[in-house]
C-alpha angles and dihedrals in degrees: 000000000000094000090049089054090048092047088049092050092047089050090050090046090052090047092052091045091050090050091051095045089047093052090046091050090049089052094049090047087060092048093051093048090053090048091050091050091050093050092045090054089046093051093048091051091048089053090051092048096045100081089046092051091048088050090051093048092049090051088050090050091050091048092049091048090048090053092044089053092050092049089050091049091047093050091051089049092049091049090049091048093047090050091047093050092045091050092046092049092051091047087051093050093044089050093050090049101257098311113159095025118130113241113222116198114241118265114284094024118101101181093283122123122207 
């Protein structure tokens, strides 16, 4: 008789444990469905936004390329201007007979006369 009561208590315990586990699994199922719907919505929105993002990135790339081209042109213009000014300065000095040139002592002489 004692072992029958023990088996009955074990059976009732398993029944209660099964009910608790099924309630927990139902709650987890609801949570997983909610997460799945959130992820589906996020994926759909990402698919909609991706072409716009690609277009924006292409526009940024075009702007950066344009700025780079402008800087390259400005660099060439500055080099040409520098060469023109340098050439003009040399022509003026040559015309004036070398005025304004810095005279460097020949190699081996440091301004001391023997």
